[in-house]
N, C-alpha and C positions, 0 to 999 in steps of 0.2 A: 592319570595324567592329573596330577593337581597343580595348577597354577594360579599367579595373580600375576601377569606379564599384561604390560600395556604398554604404548610407544605415541607419542603427536609428533607429524614428519607432513613433511610436503611431497605432493604427490606430482607428476606433469599431468598438465590441464590438457584435455583434445579443444572441447568445444563445452561450454554453461558449467557444468559440474559434472562428463565424464569422465573417470579415474584410467591413469594407466594401468590394466589389470596386472601386468607382467610385475612393474615397481612393486603395488601393492605387495603382493606374491612374495616378492626380494624381502621390502620391507620387515613383513612377518617373520618369514625364515632367520634374518640377520637379528632380527630384535630378542625371537627365542631362543636361540644359540648366546647372543652377548649376554641376556639376564634369567636364563635356563640352563645353559652348559648343555643344550643336546640338542642334536639337528632336527628338524622336521619338514616336511615338504607341504607348501601351504598352496590350495584350490581355491581360485573365486571366481563370480560369473561373469562370465563376457558378454556384451560388453558388463560393467556397473557403473551406473551413474542416478543421478536426482537430486533433489533439490538440497541446500540445509539445512543441516539436524536427519535428515535421515540417517538410518545404519543399513546397514544390508550385511549379510550373513557369507563370511569365507569357509574353508573348514584346512584343519593340519592333521597332517598322521606321521607318526614321530616312527624311529626305524622295529619298532616292537608291533607295530600296525596298531597302536592306539589313536583314535579322533579324539577331537575338539573342534567344537565352532568358534570360531573368534569373530566379533561383533566391527565392524570397519564403519564411522561415523563420523559424516563429510563437513566440514570444519567451518567453511567458506567457499565463495565461487573461484578461490583461487587453487581448489584441489586441497585442501589441508586436510587430512585426517586423523584420526584416533582411533588406536586398535585397542580392543580388550579381549582376552581369552574369557569364553564362559565359564559359571563356574558349576 
């Protein structure tokens, strides 16, 4: 799976910089569909939290079973994140 996909979005904040995992997964799935034109299922660690600048890793799987890792970087204490499929 050769992808150069990424996005910046606001994710609901629970406390501090604990992210809403379901929203992050949906954001990745929607972004890959919009940018790449194909469907994936994203799976992220739950809970997903950290300090501003920290990166967490999620996984995506396409319909053929091909997997890729996605870096999620926490941008600020409001829960803004940037995601990028690893090369």
